N, CA, C and O atoms as a CHARMM CRD file, in Angstrom:
* protein
*
  376
    1    1 UNK  N     -1.18700 -37.07300  -3.08900 PROA 1      0.00000
    2    1 UNK  CA    -2.26900 -37.15500  -4.04500 PROA 1      0.00000
    3    1 UNK  C     -3.60900 -37.33100  -3.32800 PROA 1      0.00000
    4    1 UNK  O     -4.63700 -36.78700  -3.73300 PROA 1      0.00000
    5    2 UNK  N     -3.55300 -38.11100  -2.24900 PROA 2      0.00000
    6    2 UNK  CA    -4.76200 -38.36000  -1.48000 PROA 2      0.00000
    7    2 UNK  C     -5.26500 -37.05400  -0.84500 PROA 2      0.00000
    8    2 UNK  O     -6.47100 -36.81400  -0.78500 PROA 2      0.00000
    9    3 UNK  N     -4.33100 -36.21000  -0.37000 PROA 3      0.00000
   10    3 UNK  CA    -4.72500 -34.93400   0.23100 PROA 3      0.00000
   11    3 UNK  C     -5.36500 -34.01100  -0.79300 PROA 3      0.00000
   12    3 UNK  O     -6.32200 -33.30600  -0.47600 PROA 3      0.00000
   13    4 UNK  N     -4.85600 -34.00500  -2.00100 PROA 4      0.00000
   14    4 UNK  CA    -5.43100 -33.18600  -3.06600 PROA 4      0.00000
   15    4 UNK  C     -6.85400 -33.63500  -3.37100 PROA 4      0.00000
   16    4 UNK  O     -7.73400 -32.80100  -3.58700 PROA 4      0.00000
   17    5 UNK  N     -7.08400 -34.92800  -3.39000 PROA 5      0.00000
   18    5 UNK  CA    -8.42000 -35.46400  -3.64000 PROA 5      0.00000
   19    5 UNK  C     -9.38600 -35.01700  -2.55100 PROA 5      0.00000
   20    5 UNK  O    -10.50400 -34.60300  -2.85900 PROA 5      0.00000
   21    6 UNK  N     -8.98000 -35.09000  -1.28400 PROA 6      0.00000
   22    6 UNK  CA    -9.83600 -34.63900  -0.18400 PROA 6      0.00000
   23    6 UNK  C    -10.09600 -33.13200  -0.25800 PROA 6      0.00000
   24    6 UNK  O    -11.19700 -32.66700   0.03600 PROA 6      0.00000
   25    7 UNK  N     -9.08000 -32.38800  -0.64900 PROA 7      0.00000
   26    7 UNK  CA    -9.24100 -30.93900  -0.78800 PROA 7      0.00000
   27    7 UNK  C    -10.28700 -30.61300  -1.85200 PROA 7      0.00000
   28    7 UNK  O    -11.18800 -29.81000  -1.61400 PROA 7      0.00000
   29    8 UNK  N    -10.16700 -31.23100  -3.01800 PROA 8      0.00000
   30    8 UNK  CA   -11.13300 -31.00500  -4.10000 PROA 8      0.00000
   31    8 UNK  C    -12.53100 -31.47000  -3.70600 PROA 8      0.00000
   32    8 UNK  O    -13.52300 -30.82200  -4.04000 PROA 8      0.00000
   33    9 UNK  N    -12.60700 -32.60000  -2.99400 PROA 9      0.00000
   34    9 UNK  CA   -13.89100 -33.10200  -2.51400 PROA 9      0.00000
   35    9 UNK  C    -14.52200 -32.09700  -1.53500 PROA 9      0.00000
   36    9 UNK  O    -15.73300 -31.87700  -1.57100 PROA 9      0.00000
   37   10 UNK  N    -13.72700 -31.50300  -0.68500 PROA 10     0.00000
   38   10 UNK  CA   -14.23300 -30.50300   0.26500 PROA 10     0.00000
   39   10 UNK  C    -14.74600 -29.25300  -0.42300 PROA 10     0.00000
   40   10 UNK  O    -15.77700 -28.70300  -0.03400 PROA 10     0.00000
   41   11 UNK  N    -14.02900 -28.80200  -1.44700 PROA 11     0.00000
   42   11 UNK  CA   -14.47700 -27.62400  -2.20300 PROA 11     0.00000
   43   11 UNK  C    -15.80300 -27.92800  -2.90900 PROA 11     0.00000
   44   11 UNK  O    -16.73900 -27.13300  -2.84200 PROA 11     0.00000
   45   12 UNK  N    -15.87900 -29.06100  -3.57400 PROA 12     0.00000
   46   12 UNK  CA   -17.10300 -29.43700  -4.27800 PROA 12     0.00000
   47   12 UNK  C    -18.26600 -29.58000  -3.29400 PROA 12     0.00000
   48   12 UNK  O    -19.37800 -29.13000  -3.57100 PROA 12     0.00000
   49   13 UNK  N    -18.00500 -30.20400  -2.15300 PROA 13     0.00000
   50   13 UNK  CA   -19.04600 -30.34800  -1.12800 PROA 13     0.00000
   51   13 UNK  C    -19.51900 -29.00300  -0.60600 PROA 13     0.00000
   52   13 UNK  O    -20.71000 -28.81700  -0.35800 PROA 13     0.00000
   53   14 UNK  N    -18.60700 -28.07200  -0.44000 PROA 14     0.00000
   54   14 UNK  CA   -18.97600 -26.73500   0.01700 PROA 14     0.00000
   55   14 UNK  C    -19.87100 -26.01800  -0.97400 PROA 14     0.00000
   56   14 UNK  O    -20.82700 -25.34700  -0.58500 PROA 14     0.00000
   57   15 UNK  N    -19.56200 -26.16100  -2.26200 PROA 15     0.00000
   58   15 UNK  CA   -20.42200 -25.55400  -3.28200 PROA 15     0.00000
   59   15 UNK  C    -21.81500 -26.17700  -3.27800 PROA 15     0.00000
   60   15 UNK  O    -22.81200 -25.46600  -3.40400 PROA 15     0.00000
   61   16 UNK  N    -21.88900 -27.48200  -3.13800 PROA 16     0.00000
   62   16 UNK  CA   -23.18300 -28.16200  -3.11600 PROA 16     0.00000
   63   16 UNK  C    -23.99500 -27.70400  -1.90700 PROA 16     0.00000
   64   16 UNK  O    -25.18200 -27.40400  -2.04000 PROA 16     0.00000
   65   17 UNK  N    -23.38100 -27.64700  -0.75000 PROA 17     0.00000
   66   17 UNK  CA   -24.08300 -27.21700   0.45900 PROA 17     0.00000
   67   17 UNK  C    -24.53900 -25.77100   0.34100 PROA 17     0.00000
   68   17 UNK  O    -25.66400 -25.44500   0.72100 PROA 17     0.00000
   69   18 UNK  N    -23.67800 -24.89800  -0.18100 PROA 18     0.00000
   70   18 UNK  CA   -24.06200 -23.49700  -0.35800 PROA 18     0.00000
   71   18 UNK  C    -25.22400 -23.37400  -1.33500 PROA 18     0.00000
   72   18 UNK  O    -26.11500 -22.54800  -1.13400 PROA 18     0.00000
   73   19 UNK  N    -25.22600 -24.18700  -2.39200 PROA 19     0.00000
   74   19 UNK  CA   -26.31500 -24.14800  -3.36100 PROA 19     0.00000
   75   19 UNK  C    -27.62900 -24.59200  -2.71700 PROA 19     0.00000
   76   19 UNK  O    -28.67200 -23.97700  -2.93800 PROA 19     0.00000
   77   20 UNK  N    -27.57600 -25.64500  -1.93200 PROA 20     0.00000
   78   20 UNK  CA   -28.78300 -26.12200  -1.25200 PROA 20     0.00000
   79   20 UNK  C    -29.26600 -25.10400  -0.21900 PROA 20     0.00000
   80   20 UNK  O    -30.47000 -24.89100  -0.07700 PROA 20     0.00000
   81   21 UNK  N    -28.34600 -24.48200   0.49600 PROA 21     0.00000
   82   21 UNK  CA   -28.73500 -23.45300   1.48000 PROA 21     0.00000
   83   21 UNK  C    -29.37900 -22.26600   0.78800 PROA 21     0.00000
   84   21 UNK  O    -30.32300 -21.68200   1.32000 PROA 21     0.00000
   85   22 UNK  N    -28.89200 -21.90000  -0.38300 PROA 22     0.00000
   86   22 UNK  CA   -29.40600 -20.73600  -1.09600 PROA 22     0.00000
   87   22 UNK  C    -30.83900 -20.96700  -1.59000 PROA 22     0.00000
   88   22 UNK  O    -31.58500 -20.00600  -1.77600 PROA 22     0.00000
   89   23 UNK  N    -31.22800 -22.21800  -1.80000 PROA 23     0.00000
   90   23 UNK  CA   -32.59400 -22.52200  -2.23200 PROA 23     0.00000
   91   23 UNK  C    -33.60400 -22.30000  -1.10900 PROA 23     0.00000
   92   23 UNK  O    -34.74400 -21.91600  -1.37400 PROA 23     0.00000
   93   24 UNK  N    -33.21100 -22.53100   0.11400 PROA 24     0.00000
   94   24 UNK  CA   -34.09700 -22.35400   1.27300 PROA 24     0.00000
   95   24 UNK  C    -34.12800 -20.86900   1.64800 PROA 24     0.00000
   96   24 UNK  O    -33.06900 -20.24300   1.69100 PROA 24     0.00000
   97   25 UNK  N    -35.28800 -20.28600   1.92000 PROA 25     0.00000
   98   25 UNK  CA   -35.35500 -18.85900   2.27300 PROA 25     0.00000
   99   25 UNK  C    -34.50900 -18.49300   3.50200 PROA 25     0.00000
  100   25 UNK  O    -33.86700 -17.44300   3.52300 PROA 25     0.00000
  101   26 UNK  N    -34.51000 -19.35100   4.51300 PROA 26     0.00000
  102   26 UNK  CA   -33.68900 -19.06500   5.70400 PROA 26     0.00000
  103   26 UNK  C    -32.20300 -19.14300   5.36800 PROA 26     0.00000
  104   26 UNK  O    -31.40700 -18.32600   5.83300 PROA 26     0.00000
  105   27 UNK  N    -31.84100 -20.12500   4.56200 PROA 27     0.00000
  106   27 UNK  CA   -30.44800 -20.25800   4.14200 PROA 27     0.00000
  107   27 UNK  C    -30.02200 -19.09600   3.27400 PROA 27     0.00000
  108   27 UNK  O    -28.89500 -18.61000   3.37700 PROA 27     0.00000
  109   28 UNK  N    -30.93400 -18.64900   2.41200 PROA 28     0.00000
  110   28 UNK  CA   -30.64700 -17.48300   1.55900 PROA 28     0.00000
  111   28 UNK  C    -30.38800 -16.25300   2.43100 PROA 28     0.00000
  112   28 UNK  O    -29.48700 -15.46200   2.15200 PROA 28     0.00000
  113   29 UNK  N    -31.18600 -16.10200   3.48500 PROA 29     0.00000
  114   29 UNK  CA   -31.00400 -14.97300   4.40700 PROA 29     0.00000
  115   29 UNK  C    -29.65200 -15.05500   5.12900 PROA 29     0.00000
  116   29 UNK  O    -28.96800 -14.04500   5.29300 PROA 29     0.00000
  117   30 UNK  N    -29.28200 -16.24400   5.54900 PROA 30     0.00000
  118   30 UNK  CA   -27.99100 -16.43300   6.22900 PROA 30     0.00000
  119   30 UNK  C    -26.83500 -16.11100   5.28300 PROA 30     0.00000
  120   30 UNK  O    -25.88900 -15.42100   5.66500 PROA 30     0.00000
  121   31 UNK  N    -26.91500 -16.61300   4.04500 PROA 31     0.00000
  122   31 UNK  CA   -25.85200 -16.34400   3.07900 PROA 31     0.00000
  123   31 UNK  C    -25.77700 -14.86200   2.72900 PROA 31     0.00000
  124   31 UNK  O    -24.69000 -14.33000   2.50600 PROA 31     0.00000
  125   32 UNK  N    -26.93000 -14.19100   2.67900 PROA 32     0.00000
  126   32 UNK  CA   -26.93700 -12.74500   2.41600 PROA 32     0.00000
  127   32 UNK  C    -26.27200 -11.99500   3.56700 PROA 32     0.00000
  128   32 UNK  O    -25.54600 -11.02800   3.33700 PROA 32     0.00000
  129   33 UNK  N    -26.51300 -12.43200   4.80100 PROA 33     0.00000
  130   33 UNK  CA   -25.88300 -11.80000   5.96500 PROA 33     0.00000
  131   33 UNK  C    -24.36700 -12.02000   5.95400 PROA 33     0.00000
  132   33 UNK  O    -23.60100 -11.10100   6.24500 PROA 33     0.00000
  133   34 UNK  N    -23.94300 -13.22900   5.62000 PROA 34     0.00000
  134   34 UNK  CA   -22.50700 -13.52200   5.53200 PROA 34     0.00000
  135   34 UNK  C    -21.87500 -12.66800   4.43700 PROA 34     0.00000
  136   34 UNK  O    -20.78800 -12.11900   4.62000 PROA 34     0.00000
  137   35 UNK  N    -22.55300 -12.56000   3.30700 PROA 35     0.00000
  138   35 UNK  CA   -22.04300 -11.74500   2.20700 PROA 35     0.00000
  139   35 UNK  C    -21.91900 -10.27900   2.62500 PROA 35     0.00000
  140   35 UNK  O    -20.93400  -9.62300   2.28700 PROA 35     0.00000
  141   36 UNK  N    -22.90700  -9.76200   3.35700 PROA 36     0.00000
  142   36 UNK  CA   -22.85600  -8.37400   3.82400 PROA 36     0.00000
  143   36 UNK  C    -21.68100  -8.16300   4.77600 PROA 36     0.00000
  144   36 UNK  O    -21.00100  -7.13900   4.70800 PROA 36     0.00000
  145   37 UNK  N    -21.44400  -9.12100   5.65800 PROA 37     0.00000
  146   37 UNK  CA   -20.30700  -9.00700   6.59100 PROA 37     0.00000
  147   37 UNK  C    -18.97500  -9.04800   5.84600 PROA 37     0.00000
  148   37 UNK  O    -18.05400  -8.29600   6.16500 PROA 37     0.00000
  149   38 UNK  N    -18.88100  -9.92100   4.86300 PROA 38     0.00000
  150   38 UNK  CA   -17.64200 -10.00600   4.08900 PROA 38     0.00000
  151   38 UNK  C    -17.41900  -8.70800   3.32000 PROA 38     0.00000
  152   38 UNK  O    -16.29600  -8.20900   3.25500 PROA 38     0.00000
  153   39 UNK  N    -18.48300  -8.16200   2.73700 PROA 39     0.00000
  154   39 UNK  CA   -18.37000  -6.90600   1.99600 PROA 39     0.00000
  155   39 UNK  C    -17.94400  -5.77300   2.92400 PROA 39     0.00000
  156   39 UNK  O    -17.09500  -4.95900   2.55900 PROA 39     0.00000
  157   40 UNK  N    -18.52900  -5.71400   4.12400 PROA 40     0.00000
  158   40 UNK  CA   -18.14800  -4.68400   5.09300 PROA 40     0.00000
  159   40 UNK  C    -16.67100  -4.82400   5.47800 PROA 40     0.00000
  160   40 UNK  O    -15.95000  -3.82900   5.56000 PROA 40     0.00000
  161   41 UNK  N    -16.23000  -6.05500   5.71100 PROA 41     0.00000
  162   41 UNK  CA   -14.84100  -6.30800   6.08100 PROA 41     0.00000
  163   41 UNK  C    -13.88800  -5.87300   4.96700 PROA 41     0.00000
  164   41 UNK  O    -12.89600  -5.19100   5.22400 PROA 41     0.00000
  165   42 UNK  N    -14.19200  -6.27000   3.73200 PROA 42     0.00000
  166   42 UNK  CA   -13.29700  -5.91200   2.63000 PROA 42     0.00000
  167   42 UNK  C    -13.29500  -4.40300   2.38400 PROA 42     0.00000
  168   42 UNK  O    -12.27000  -3.84100   1.99900 PROA 42     0.00000
  169   43 UNK  N    -14.43300  -3.74700   2.60300 PROA 43     0.00000
  170   43 UNK  CA   -14.46700  -2.28500   2.47500 PROA 43     0.00000
  171   43 UNK  C    -13.57400  -1.62400   3.51600 PROA 43     0.00000
  172   43 UNK  O    -12.84500  -0.68100   3.20800 PROA 43     0.00000
  173   44 UNK  N    -13.63200  -2.11500   4.74200 PROA 44     0.00000
  174   44 UNK  CA   -12.77100  -1.55600   5.80700 PROA 44     0.00000
  175   44 UNK  C    -11.29400  -1.77800   5.50000 PROA 44     0.00000
  176   44 UNK  O    -10.47500  -0.87700   5.68300 PROA 44     0.00000
  177   45 UNK  N    -10.96200  -2.96100   5.03900 PROA 45     0.00000
  178   45 UNK  CA    -9.56700  -3.26300   4.69700 PROA 45     0.00000
  179   45 UNK  C     -9.11500  -2.36000   3.55000 PROA 45     0.00000
  180   45 UNK  O     -8.00600  -1.82800   3.58200 PROA 45     0.00000
  181   46 UNK  N     -9.95800  -2.18400   2.54400 PROA 46     0.00000
  182   46 UNK  CA    -9.61800  -1.32200   1.41700 PROA 46     0.00000
  183   46 UNK  C     -9.41200   0.12500   1.84700 PROA 46     0.00000
  184   46 UNK  O     -8.48200   0.78500   1.38600 PROA 46     0.00000
  185   47 UNK  N    -10.28300   0.62100   2.73500 PROA 47     0.00000
  186   47 UNK  CA   -10.14000   1.99400   3.23200 PROA 47     0.00000
  187   47 UNK  C     -8.84000   2.16000   4.01500 PROA 47     0.00000
  188   47 UNK  O     -8.13100   3.15300   3.85400 PROA 47     0.00000
  189   48 UNK  N     -8.53600   1.17900   4.86300 PROA 48     0.00000
  190   48 UNK  CA    -7.30500   1.24600   5.65500 PROA 48     0.00000
  191   48 UNK  C     -6.07700   1.19500   4.73800 PROA 48     0.00000
  192   48 UNK  O     -5.09400   1.89800   4.97200 PROA 48     0.00000
  193   49 UNK  N     -6.13800   0.37200   3.71100 PROA 49     0.00000
  194   49 UNK  CA    -5.02500   0.27400   2.76600 PROA 49     0.00000
  195   49 UNK  C     -4.80200   1.60300   2.05100 PROA 49     0.00000
  196   49 UNK  O     -3.67000   2.07700   1.95300 PROA 49     0.00000
  197   50 UNK  N     -5.88900   2.20800   1.55000 PROA 50     0.00000
  198   50 UNK  CA    -5.75800   3.49100   0.84900 PROA 50     0.00000
  199   50 UNK  C     -5.26600   4.58900   1.78800 PROA 50     0.00000
  200   50 UNK  O     -4.49400   5.45400   1.37300 PROA 50     0.00000
  201   51 UNK  N     -5.70200   4.56700   3.04600 PROA 51     0.00000
  202   51 UNK  CA    -5.22200   5.55000   4.03000 PROA 51     0.00000
  203   51 UNK  C     -3.72800   5.38000   4.28900 PROA 51     0.00000
  204   51 UNK  O     -2.98400   6.36000   4.33300 PROA 51     0.00000
  205   52 UNK  N     -3.29800   4.14800   4.45700 PROA 52     0.00000
  206   52 UNK  CA    -1.87700   3.87500   4.70000 PROA 52     0.00000
  207   52 UNK  C     -1.04100   4.23500   3.47500 PROA 52     0.00000
  208   52 UNK  O      0.06200   4.76500   3.60700 PROA 52     0.00000
  209   53 UNK  N     -1.56000   3.94900   2.29200 PROA 53     0.00000
  210   53 UNK  CA    -0.85600   4.27100   1.05300 PROA 53     0.00000
  211   53 UNK  C     -0.67800   5.78800   0.91900 PROA 53     0.00000
  212   53 UNK  O      0.38100   6.26500   0.51000 PROA 53     0.00000
  213   54 UNK  N     -1.72700   6.53300   1.27000 PROA 54     0.00000
  214   54 UNK  CA    -1.63600   7.99400   1.21700 PROA 54     0.00000
  215   54 UNK  C     -0.62700   8.50400   2.23800 PROA 54     0.00000
  216   54 UNK  O      0.10900   9.45200   1.96500 PROA 54     0.00000
  217   55 UNK  N     -0.58900   7.88300   3.40800 PROA 55     0.00000
  218   55 UNK  CA     0.37300   8.27700   4.44000 PROA 55     0.00000
  219   55 UNK  C      1.79900   8.03400   3.95900 PROA 55     0.00000
  220   55 UNK  O      2.67000   8.88700   4.13100 PROA 55     0.00000
  221   56 UNK  N      2.03700   6.87400   3.35900 PROA 56     0.00000
  222   56 UNK  CA     3.37300   6.57600   2.83900 PROA 56     0.00000
  223   56 UNK  C      3.75000   7.51500   1.70100 PROA 56     0.00000
  224   56 UNK  O      4.89900   7.94600   1.60500 PROA 56     0.00000
  225   57 UNK  N      2.79300   7.83200   0.84400 PROA 57     0.00000
  226   57 UNK  CA     3.06800   8.75100  -0.25600 PROA 57     0.00000
  227   57 UNK  C      3.44700  10.12500   0.28900 PROA 57     0.00000
  228   57 UNK  O      4.31800  10.79100  -0.27000 PROA 57     0.00000
  229   58 UNK  N      2.80700  10.55600   1.37100 PROA 58     0.00000
  230   58 UNK  CA     3.14700  11.83000   1.99800 PROA 58     0.00000
  231   58 UNK  C      4.55700  11.81600   2.57000 PROA 58     0.00000
  232   58 UNK  O      5.28900  12.80000   2.46300 PROA 58     0.00000
  233   59 UNK  N      4.93100  10.69900   3.17700 PROA 59     0.00000
  234   59 UNK  CA     6.27400  10.58200   3.74000 PROA 59     0.00000
  235   59 UNK  C      7.31600  10.61400   2.62800 PROA 59     0.00000
  236   59 UNK  O      8.34700  11.27400   2.75300 PROA 59     0.00000
  237   60 UNK  N      7.04300   9.90200   1.54800 PROA 60     0.00000
  238   60 UNK  CA     7.97500   9.87400   0.42100 PROA 60     0.00000
  239   60 UNK  C      8.09000  11.26100  -0.20000 PROA 60     0.00000
  240   60 UNK  O      9.18900  11.70700  -0.53100 PROA 60     0.00000
  241   61 UNK  N      6.95600  11.94600  -0.36000 PROA 61     0.00000
  242   61 UNK  CA     6.98100  13.30100  -0.91800 PROA 61     0.00000
  243   61 UNK  C      7.76400  14.24900  -0.01700 PROA 61     0.00000
  244   61 UNK  O      8.53500  15.07700  -0.50100 PROA 61     0.00000
  245   62 UNK  N      7.56100  14.12600   1.31100 PROA 62     0.00000
  246   62 UNK  CA     8.30900  14.96500   2.24600 PROA 62     0.00000
  247   62 UNK  C      9.79900  14.67300   2.17000 PROA 62     0.00000
  248   62 UNK  O     10.62200  15.58700   2.22400 PROA 62     0.00000
  249   63 UNK  N     10.14500  13.39000   2.04600 PROA 63     0.00000
  250   63 UNK  CA    11.55400  13.00400   1.93300 PROA 63     0.00000
  251   63 UNK  C     12.17700  13.51700   0.64600 PROA 63     0.00000
  252   63 UNK  O     13.33000  13.94800   0.63900 PROA 63     0.00000
  253   64 UNK  N     11.42100  13.47100  -0.43800 PROA 64     0.00000
  254   64 UNK  CA    11.92800  13.96900  -1.71800 PROA 64     0.00000
  255   64 UNK  C     12.11900  15.47800  -1.66100 PROA 64     0.00000
  256   64 UNK  O     13.09100  16.00700  -2.20100 PROA 64     0.00000
  257   65 UNK  N     11.18600  16.17500  -1.00400 PROA 65     0.00000
  258   65 UNK  CA    11.30700  17.62800  -0.87500 PROA 65     0.00000
  259   65 UNK  C     12.50900  17.98600  -0.00500 PROA 65     0.00000
  260   65 UNK  O     13.22900  18.94100  -0.29900 PROA 65     0.00000
  261   66 UNK  N     12.72800  17.21800   1.06900 PROA 66     0.00000
  262   66 UNK  CA    13.87400  17.47800   1.94000 PROA 66     0.00000
  263   66 UNK  C     15.18500  17.20900   1.20900 PROA 66     0.00000
  264   66 UNK  O     16.14700  17.96100   1.35700 PROA 66     0.00000
  265   67 UNK  N     15.22200  16.14400   0.42600 PROA 67     0.00000
  266   67 UNK  CA    16.43500  15.82200  -0.33700 PROA 67     0.00000
  267   67 UNK  C     16.69400  16.89200  -1.38400 PROA 67     0.00000
  268   67 UNK  O     17.84300  17.27100  -1.61100 PROA 67     0.00000
  269   68 UNK  N     15.65500  17.37600  -2.01200 PROA 68     0.00000
  270   68 UNK  CA    15.80100  18.43200  -3.01100 PROA 68     0.00000
  271   68 UNK  C     16.31000  19.71200  -2.35400 PROA 68     0.00000
  272   68 UNK  O     17.18200  20.39600  -2.89000 PROA 68     0.00000
  273   69 UNK  N     15.74700  20.02600  -1.17500 PROA 69     0.00000
  274   69 UNK  CA    16.19000  21.23200  -0.46000 PROA 69     0.00000
  275   69 UNK  C     17.64000  21.08600  -0.00700 PROA 69     0.00000
  276   69 UNK  O     18.41100  22.04300  -0.05900 PROA 69     0.00000
  277   70 UNK  N     18.00500  19.88700   0.43700 PROA 70     0.00000
  278   70 UNK  CA    19.38100  19.65700   0.88600 PROA 70     0.00000
  279   70 UNK  C     20.35800  19.78000  -0.27400 PROA 70     0.00000
  280   70 UNK  O     21.42800  20.37000  -0.11800 PROA 70     0.00000
  281   71 UNK  N     20.00700  19.23200  -1.43400 PROA 71     0.00000
  282   71 UNK  CA    20.91100  19.33500  -2.57800 PROA 71     0.00000
  283   71 UNK  C     20.99500  20.77300  -3.08000 PROA 71     0.00000
  284   71 UNK  O     22.05100  21.21000  -3.53600 PROA 71     0.00000
  285   72 UNK  N     19.88800  21.50800  -2.99800 PROA 72     0.00000
  286   72 UNK  CA    19.92200  22.92400  -3.38500 PROA 72     0.00000
  287   72 UNK  C     20.79400  23.72100  -2.42100 PROA 72     0.00000
  288   72 UNK  O     21.54300  24.60400  -2.83700 PROA 72     0.00000
  289   73 UNK  N     20.69300  23.40600  -1.12900 PROA 73     0.00000
  290   73 UNK  CA    21.51000  24.09800  -0.13000 PROA 73     0.00000
  291   73 UNK  C     22.98900  23.77200  -0.33700 PROA 73     0.00000
  292   73 UNK  O     23.84600  24.64700  -0.20700 PROA 73     0.00000
  293   74 UNK  N     23.28400  22.51300  -0.66000 PROA 74     0.00000
  294   74 UNK  CA    24.67700  22.11200  -0.90600 PROA 74     0.00000
  295   74 UNK  C     25.22100  22.81300  -2.14500 PROA 74     0.00000
  296   74 UNK  O     26.37400  23.24500  -2.16300 PROA 74     0.00000
  297   75 UNK  N     24.39300  22.92600  -3.17600 PROA 75     0.00000
  298   75 UNK  CA    24.83100  23.60800  -4.39700 PROA 75     0.00000
  299   75 UNK  C     25.06600  25.08900  -4.11900 PROA 75     0.00000
  300   75 UNK  O     26.02300  25.67600  -4.62500 PROA 75     0.00000
  301   76 UNK  N     24.20000  25.68600  -3.32100 PROA 76     0.00000
  302   76 UNK  CA    24.36500  27.09400  -2.96400 PROA 76     0.00000
  303   76 UNK  C     25.63100  27.29700  -2.14600 PROA 76     0.00000
  304   76 UNK  O     26.36800  28.26000  -2.36000 PROA 76     0.00000
  305   77 UNK  N     25.88500  26.38700  -1.20600 PROA 77     0.00000
  306   77 UNK  CA    27.08900  26.48400  -0.37300 PROA 77     0.00000
  307   77 UNK  C     28.34300  26.30200  -1.22700 PROA 77     0.00000
  308   77 UNK  O     29.33900  26.99400  -1.01900 PROA 77     0.00000
  309   78 UNK  N     28.29800  25.37900  -2.18000 PROA 78     0.00000
  310   78 UNK  CA    29.45800  25.16100  -3.05100 PROA 78     0.00000
  311   78 UNK  C     29.70900  26.38000  -3.92100 PROA 78     0.00000
  312   78 UNK  O     30.85700  26.76900  -4.13300 PROA 78     0.00000
  313   79 UNK  N     28.64700  26.98000  -4.42100 PROA 79     0.00000
  314   79 UNK  CA    28.77900  28.18200  -5.24100 PROA 79     0.00000
  315   79 UNK  C     29.32600  29.33400  -4.40500 PROA 79     0.00000
  316   79 UNK  O     30.17700  30.09400  -4.86600 PROA 79     0.00000
  317   80 UNK  N     28.83700  29.45800  -3.18000 PROA 80     0.00000
  318   80 UNK  CA    29.31400  30.52400  -2.29700 PROA 80     0.00000
  319   80 UNK  C     30.78300  30.30000  -1.93800 PROA 80     0.00000
  320   80 UNK  O     31.55600  31.25500  -1.86600 PROA 80     0.00000
  321   81 UNK  N     31.16900  29.04700  -1.71400 PROA 81     0.00000
  322   81 UNK  CA    32.56500  28.74300  -1.40000 PROA 81     0.00000
  323   81 UNK  C     33.47600  29.04200  -2.56800 PROA 81     0.00000
  324   81 UNK  O     34.58300  29.54400  -2.37600 PROA 81     0.00000
  325   82 UNK  N     33.02600  28.74000  -3.78400 PROA 82     0.00000
  326   82 UNK  CA    33.80300  29.03000  -4.98400 PROA 82     0.00000
  327   82 UNK  C     33.96700  30.53000  -5.16100 PROA 82     0.00000
  328   82 UNK  O     35.04300  31.01400  -5.51400 PROA 82     0.00000
  329   83 UNK  N     32.88500  31.26000  -4.91200 PROA 83     0.00000
  330   83 UNK  CA    32.94300  32.72200  -5.04500 PROA 83     0.00000
  331   83 UNK  C     33.87900  33.31500  -4.00200 PROA 83     0.00000
  332   83 UNK  O     34.62400  34.25100  -4.29400 PROA 83     0.00000
  333   84 UNK  N     33.84500  32.77400  -2.78800 PROA 84     0.00000
  334   84 UNK  CA    34.71900  33.28400  -1.73000 PROA 84     0.00000
  335   84 UNK  C     36.17300  32.98200  -2.05000 PROA 84     0.00000
  336   84 UNK  O     37.03800  33.82700  -1.82200 PROA 84     0.00000
  337   85 UNK  N     36.46200  31.79300  -2.57500 PROA 85     0.00000
  338   85 UNK  CA    37.82600  31.40700  -2.93000 PROA 85     0.00000
  339   85 UNK  C     38.35000  32.33400  -4.04400 PROA 85     0.00000
  340   85 UNK  O     39.49300  32.79000  -4.00700 PROA 85     0.00000
  341   86 UNK  N     37.49900  32.59200  -5.01300 PROA 86     0.00000
  342   86 UNK  CA    37.89800  33.48000  -6.10300 PROA 86     0.00000
  343   86 UNK  C     38.10900  34.88900  -5.59900 PROA 86     0.00000
  344   86 UNK  O     39.01200  35.58600  -6.06300 PROA 86     0.00000
  345   87 UNK  N     37.28800  35.32000  -4.65400 PROA 87     0.00000
  346   87 UNK  CA    37.43400  36.67700  -4.10700 PROA 87     0.00000
  347   87 UNK  C     38.71300  36.79700  -3.29200 PROA 87     0.00000
  348   87 UNK  O     39.32600  37.86300  -3.24200 PROA 87     0.00000
  349   88 UNK  N     39.11500  35.69800  -2.65300 PROA 88     0.00000
  350   88 UNK  CA    40.35000  35.72000  -1.85600 PROA 88     0.00000
  351   88 UNK  C     41.57900  35.59700  -2.73500 PROA 88     0.00000
  352   88 UNK  O     42.70000  35.74000  -2.24700 PROA 88     0.00000
  353   89 UNK  N     41.39600  35.33300  -4.02200 PROA 89     0.00000
  354   89 UNK  CA    42.51500  35.23800  -4.93600 PROA 89     0.00000
  355   89 UNK  C     43.09500  33.83600  -4.98000 PROA 89     0.00000
  356   89 UNK  O     44.17900  33.63800  -5.52800 PROA 89     0.00000
  357   90 UNK  N     42.41400  32.88100  -4.42800 PROA 90     0.00000
  358   90 UNK  CA    42.88400  31.50500  -4.42700 PROA 90     0.00000
  359   90 UNK  C     42.45400  30.78600  -5.68100 PROA 90     0.00000
  360   90 UNK  O     41.76000  31.35000  -6.52800 PROA 90     0.00000
  361   91 UNK  N     42.85700  29.57000  -5.79400 PROA 91     0.00000
  362   91 UNK  CA    42.46300  28.76300  -6.92800 PROA 91     0.00000
  363   91 UNK  C     41.44000  27.72900  -6.48500 PROA 91     0.00000
  364   91 UNK  O     41.26100  27.51900  -5.28500 PROA 91     0.00000
  365   92 UNK  N     40.78200  27.09600  -7.40200 PROA 92     0.00000
  366   92 UNK  CA    39.77300  26.07500  -7.07900 PROA 92     0.00000
  367   92 UNK  C     40.43900  24.79200  -6.63700 PROA 92     0.00000
  368   92 UNK  O     39.75800  23.93000  -6.08100 PROA 92     0.00000
  369   93 UNK  N     41.70800  24.61900  -6.84900 PROA 93     0.00000
  370   93 UNK  CA    42.41900  23.39500  -6.50300 PROA 93     0.00000
  371   93 UNK  C     42.79600  23.36000  -5.02500 PROA 93     0.00000
  372   93 UNK  O     43.36400  22.36400  -4.57900 PROA 93     0.00000
  373   94 UNK  N     42.51000  24.39000  -4.25600 PROA 94     0.00000
  374   94 UNK  CA    42.86500  24.41400  -2.83500 PROA 94     0.00000
  375   94 UNK  C     42.21600  23.33100  -2.10200 PROA 94     0.00000
  376   94 UNK  O     42.40600  23.20400  -0.89200 PROA 94     0.00000
């Protein structure tokens, strides 16, 4: 409980200090610079995330296309095998 109280006190103190810094022109400039750096960082992270997401989507699409092609090839091979068995006069139970 004591740790929670210190945590809340620290958050409240941080807000008070940030508010006082924002009133001073130099402090306002510092906070604006920090905000710009944070915005730049989050933009870079967002761009990297979207790039990675697109890369994964491409891999999944390629895998789905390969699986579709493999199942089509298997179906074609099964159909060809059935046709060959019928042409040889055999039964499907072979």
